[in-house]
C-alpha positions in Angstrom: 0.0 0.0 0.0 1.6 3.3 -1.0 0.9 6.8 0.1 -1.3 7.7 -2.7 -4.6 9.1 -1.5 -7.6 7.1 -2.8 -9.6 10.2 -3.6 -6.8 11.4 -5.9 -6.7 8.0 -7.5 -10.4 8.1 -8.5 -10.4 11.7 -9.6 -10.6 12.8 -13.3 -7.1 13.3 -14.5 -5.9 16.7 -15.8 -2.7 16.2 -17.9 -2.0 13.1 -15.9 -2.6 14.7 -12.4 -5.6 14.2 -10.2 -7.6 17.4 -9.9 -6.9 17.9 -6.2 -3.2 16.8 -6.7 -2.8 19.5 -9.4 -4.6 22.1 -7.1 -2.1 21.3 -4.4 0.8 21.8 -6.8 -0.3 25.3 -7.7 -1.4 26.2 -4.3 1.7 25.1 -2.5 3.9 26.9 -5.1 2.2 30.1 -4.0 2.2 29.2 -0.3 5.9 28.5 -0.2 6.7 31.3 -2.7 5.0 34.0 -0.6 6.2 32.5 2.8 9.8 32.5 1.5 9.3 36.0 0.2 8.4 37.0 3.8 11.8 35.6 4.9 13.8 37.3 2.1 12.1 40.7 2.0 14.5 42.1 4.6 17.4 41.4 2.3 15.7 43.0 -0.7 14.9 46.2 1.2 17.9 46.3 3.5 19.5 49.5 2.1 16.3 51.5 2.8 15.5 49.8 6.1 19.1 50.3 7.5 19.2 53.9 6.5 15.8 54.8 7.9 16.2 52.9 11.3 20.0 53.6 11.6 20.8 49.9 11.6 24.5 49.0 11.5 26.1 46.1 9.6 26.6 44.0 12.7 23.0 44.6 13.7 21.8 43.6 10.2 23.8 40.4 10.5 22.2 39.8 14.0 18.7 40.2 12.6 19.5 37.6 9.9 21.0 35.3 12.4 17.9 35.4 14.6 15.6 34.9 11.7 17.5 31.8 10.4 18.1 30.5 14.0 14.4 30.7 14.9 13.5 29.1 11.5 15.8 26.2 12.2 14.8 25.7 15.8 11.1 25.7 14.9 11.7 23.2 12.1 13.5 20.9 14.6 11.3 21.3 17.7 7.9 22.2 16.4 7.6 19.9 13.3 7.6 16.7 15.3 5.1 18.1 17.8 2.7 19.4 15.2 3.1 16.3 13.1 2.2 14.1 16.0 -1.3 15.6 16.2 -2.2 14.4 12.7 -3.7 17.8 11.9 -1.4 19.1 9.2 -4.0 21.4 7.6 -4.8 23.1 10.9 -1.2 23.9 11.7 -0.2 24.8 8.2 -2.8 27.4 7.8 -2.1 28.9 11.3 1.7 29.0 10.6 1.0 30.9 7.3 -1.2 33.3 9.2 1.4 33.9 11.9 4.2 34.5 9.3 2.0 37.0 7.4 0.9 38.8 10.6 4.5 39.3 11.9 5.7 40.3 8.4 3.1 43.0 8.5 4.1 44.0 12.0 7.7 44.4 10.7 6.4 47.4 8.7 5.4 49.2 11.9 8.7 48.8 13.7 10.5 51.9 14.9 13.9 50.5 15.9 16.3 47.7 15.3 15.2 45.6 18.3 11.5 45.7 17.4 12.5 44.7 13.9 14.7 41.9 15.2 11.8 40.6 17.3 9.3 40.6 14.4 11.8 39.0 12.0 12.6 36.3 14.5 8.9 35.6 14.9 8.6 35.3 11.1 11.4 32.7 11.0 9.8 30.8 13.9 6.4 30.5 12.2 8.0 29.6 8.8 10.2 26.8 10.2 7.6 23.9 10.1 5.8 25.1 7.0 7.9 23.2 4.4 8.0 19.9 6.4 4.2 19.9 6.8 3.5 21.1 3.3 5.7 18.6 1.5 4.4 15.7 3.7 0.9 16.6 2.5 2.1 16.8 -1.1 3.7 13.4 -0.9 0.5 12.0 0.6 -1.4 13.1 -2.5 1.2 12.2 -5.1 1.5 8.9 -7.1 4.9 7.2 -6.8 5.6 8.2 -10.4 5.1 11.9 -9.7 6.8 12.3 -6.3 10.0 13.9 -7.6 8.2 15.9 -10.4 5.6 17.3 -8.0 8.2 18.3 -5.4 10.3 19.9 -8.1 7.4 21.8 -9.6 6.5 23.3 -6.2 10.1 24.4 -5.6 10.4 25.9 -9.1 7.2 27.9 -8.7 8.5 29.0 -5.3 11.8 30.2 -6.8 9.9 32.1 -9.5 7.7 33.9 -7.0 10.2 34.6 -4.2 13.4 35.1 -6.3 12.2 36.5 -9.6 8.9 38.3 -9.1 9.3 39.1 -5.4 12.4 41.3 -5.5 11.1 43.4 -8.3 7.6 43.7 -6.7 8.7 44.8 -3.2 11.5 47.1 -4.4 9.2 48.8 -6.9 6.6 49.3 -4.2 9.2 50.6 -1.8 10.5 53.0 -4.5 7.1 54.6 -5.1 6.1 54.6 -1.4 8.5 53.4 1.3 10.1 50.2 2.6 7.3 49.7 5.1 4.8 49.2 2.3 7.1 46.5 0.8 7.0 44.6 4.1 3.2 45.1 4.3 2.5 43.8 0.8 4.7 40.7 1.4 2.8 40.0 4.7 -0.6 40.5 3.2 0.2 38.0 0.4 0.9 35.3 3.1 -2.4 36.2 4.8 -4.3 35.8 1.5 -2.6 32.4 1.1 -3.9 31.5 4.6 -7.4 32.3 3.5 -7.1 30.2 0.3 -5.6 27.3 2.2 -8.5 27.3 4.6 -11.0 26.9 1.8 -9.1 24.5 -0.5 -6.9 22.3 1.6 -8.4 19.2 3.0 -7.2 17.2 6.0 -6.0 13.7 5.3 -5.7 11.9 8.6 -3.3 9.1 9.2 -4.6 5.6 9.0 -6.0 4.2 12.2 -3.1 1.9 12.6 -0.6 4.7 12.1 -2.5 7.0 14.5 -2.4 4.3 17.2 1.4 3.9 16.7 1.8 7.7 16.8 0.0 7.9 20.1 2.1 5.2 21.7 5.4 6.7 20.6 7.1 9.6 22.2 8.9 12.2 20.1 12.2 10.8 21.3 11.2 7.3 20.4 10.3 8.4 16.9 13.6 10.2 16.5 15.4 7.1 17.7 13.7 5.1 14.9 14.7 7.8 12.4 18.3 7.5 13.4 18.2 3.7 12.7 17.3 4.4 9.0 20.4 4.6 6.9 18.8 7.0 4.3 17.6 9.4 7.0 21.0 9.6 8.7 22.7 10.1 5.3 20.1 12.8 4.5 21.2 14.7 7.6 24.8 14.6 6.5 24.2 15.2 2.8 21.8 18.1 3.6 24.5 19.8 5.7 27.1 19.4 2.9 24.6 20.6 0.3 23.8 23.7 2.3 27.5 24.5 3.1 28.3 24.4 -0.6 25.1 26.2 -1.6 25.6 29.2 0.8 29.3 29.4 -0.1 28.3 30.1 -3.7 25.4 32.4 -2.8 27.7 34.5 -0.6 30.9 34.6 -2.6 30.2 34.1 -6.3 29.9 37.8 -7.0 33.0 38.6 -4.9 34.9 35.8 -6.6 34.1 36.9 -10.2 34.7 40.6 -9.5 38.0 40.2 -7.6 39.7 36.9 -8.5 38.0 36.7 -12.0 38.9 40.3 -12.8 35.5 41.4 -13.9 33.7 44.7 -12.9 30.8 44.5 -10.5 28.2 44.8 -13.2 29.6 41.9 -15.2 29.9 39.8 -12.1 26.3 40.6 -11.2 25.1 39.7 -14.7 26.8 36.3 -14.3 25.1 35.6 -11.0 21.7 36.8 -12.4 22.0 34.5 -15.4 22.6 31.6 -13.0 19.5 32.7 -11.1 17.3 32.7 -14.2 18.5 29.2 -15.1 18.0 28.1 -11.5 14.3 28.4 -11.9 14.3 25.3 -14.0 16.7 23.3 -11.7 14.0 22.1 -9.2 12.1 20.5 -12.1 15.0 19.0 -14.0 17.1 17.8 -11.1 14.4 15.6 -9.4 12.9 14.5 -12.7 16.1 12.9 -13.9 16.0 10.7 -10.8 12.7 9.3 -12.2 14.7 7.8 -15.1 18.0 6.7 -13.4 17.0 6.4 -9.8 17.4 8.6 -6.7 20.9 7.2 -5.7 22.5 7.6 -9.1 21.0 11.1 -9.5 22.4 12.2 -6.1 25.8 11.0 -7.1 25.6 12.5 -10.6 24.3 16.0 -9.6 26.8 16.4 -6.8 29.7 15.3 -9.0 28.6 18.0 -11.4 28.4 20.5 -8.6 31.9 19.6 -7.5 33.3 20.3 -11.0 32.0 23.9 -10.9 34.0 25.3 -8.0 37.1 23.3 -9.0 37.0 24.9 -12.4 36.4 28.3 -10.9 39.4 27.8 -8.6 41.7 26.6 -11.3 40.6 29.0 -14.1 38.9 32.0 -12.5 39.0 34.2 -15.5 38.0 31.7 -18.1 34.8 31.5 -20.1 34.4 27.9 -18.9 34.2 29.1 -15.3 31.3 31.4 -16.2 29.5 28.8 -18.3 29.7 26.0 -15.8 28.7 28.2 -12.9 25.7 29.6 -14.8 24.5 26.1 -15.8 25.1 24.3 -12.5 24.9 27.0 -9.8 21.2 26.3 -9.2 21.7 22.5 -8.8 22.6 22.5 -5.1 19.4 24.2 -4.0 17.3 21.8 -6.1 19.3 18.8 -4.9 18.3 19.6 -1.3 14.8 18.4 -2.2 16.2 14.8 -2.3 17.0 15.1 1.5 14.2 17.3 2.6 11.4 15.4 1.0 11.9 12.8 -1.7 14.3 10.2 -0.2 12.8 10.4 3.4 9.3 10.3 1.8 10.2 7.0 0.1 12.0 5.6 3.1 9.5 6.2 5.9 5.8 5.9 6.7 4.1 9.1 5.7 3.2 9.9 9.3 6.9 10.2 10.1 7.8 12.4 7.1 7.0 15.8 8.6 9.2 15.0 11.7 12.1 13.7 9.6 11.9 16.6 7.1 11.7 19.2 9.9 14.8 17.8 11.6 16.8 17.5 8.4 15.9 21.1 7.3 16.6 22.5 10.8 20.0 20.9 11.2 21.0 21.9 7.6 19.9 25.5 8.3 21.8 25.7 11.6 25.0 24.2 10.3 24.9 25.3 6.6 22.9 28.5 6.9 24.1 29.9 10.2 27.4 28.4 11.4 29.1 27.7 8.0 28.9 31.3 6.6 30.9 32.5 9.7 33.5 29.8 9.1 33.6 30.5 5.4 34.3 34.2 6.2 37.3 33.2 8.3 38.6 31.0 5.5 38.1 33.8 3.0 39.7 36.3 5.3 42.8 34.2 5.9 43.3 32.5 2.6 41.3 34.5 0.0 38.1 33.8 -2.0 39.7 31.0 -4.1 40.2 28.9 -1.0 36.6 29.1 0.2 35.4 28.3 -3.3 37.7 25.2 -3.3 36.2 24.1 0.0 32.7 24.3 -1.5 34.0 21.8 -4.2 35.3 19.5 -1.5 31.8 19.6 0.2 30.1 18.7 -3.0 32.6 15.9 -3.8 32.1 14.5 -0.4 28.4 14.5 -0.9 28.8 12.6 -4.2 30.9 9.9 -2.5 28.4 9.6 0.4 25.6 9.3 -2.1 27.0 6.0 -3.1 25.9 4.6 0.3 22.2 5.5 -0.1 19.6 2.8 -0.5 17.6 3.2 -3.7 14.1 4.4 -3.0 12.5 5.2 -6.4 9.0 3.8 -6.5 9.1 2.6 -2.9 6.6 4.9 -1.2 6.0 3.6 2.3 2.6 2.7 3.7 1.2 4.3 6.9 1.9 1.2 8.8 
């Protein structure tokens, strides 16, 4: 018995998707797109916010640290608790509402500490959203469409939060002020909350799974997760993926403009080209695994990711460095879907997926999103930008090797029992 919901199985198909399954795809792309925009809006509007509130660079860094830290802690701590209730819809809609409300409240802040508090709250409410959302998506997906559905949601998210979002909020801020940019981003999440309330339906665990859930403590469930080879590897691979990903996000422009000898506009254009191509990565990267398997795909994609920084390190001024960066720079972010959702979703009963996903995301965010950038900064300061780019290549190469130890999961969606 797989995780496919029987209602979806009996529904009239639209381009191969069940009607509700397709509705979830579209809805969740908007959900995660606007929720992620709430998280990123501070970065897009930082120059205006910092000038108006007199925020220093260290204070700006502190705000981002608290936002990411609360996001990771909530993903780790809250996801298992909320998952154990079996009420994914209830909590998902409330989390979206909370994120939207505090994003709106950020628009009313008058000093750095008020802003820090509201941004930390936004991160806290957003932490469990992806684990719950993707667990619901997997529940409604046929085994043949698990990777594709996950990738389509992530691709739509990138388009909304990384392509349309920056233009929207900065244009709004330009014609009014930065507060209105925060407000619009927050209102979008509140509108998503209203749509979720009407469209999303609760899919309770099977009776047998619910009884197991009641008998198990959170620590007991975590103990079971740690006995699953794919879950343990997903923790490690997720951290390596995020370390390499954030290295490239933070240092690519600096690398091409200083080591590569290009002016800032050219370096920015290179990074922007990568960003445009990255919109398609969440579709292509998981979809390839439908043909060759999850394990070979993980090894393949991380091997390609490793080539990129090594070429940049060895030939920083070359056309090859630009081309391979533009083509493969979006792969790490898309590859994280394997560890966040796809492989755990095919290795575990569905009722455990939200817990596993929350823990994997939280640990990867803490190590790769919070701690690693500080370490990378020390490496860059002591040894230069080529050194930190080289380390990113080592992280991707290590991930490719570790991928060889995964157990193949393609087409092996677990039952509730």
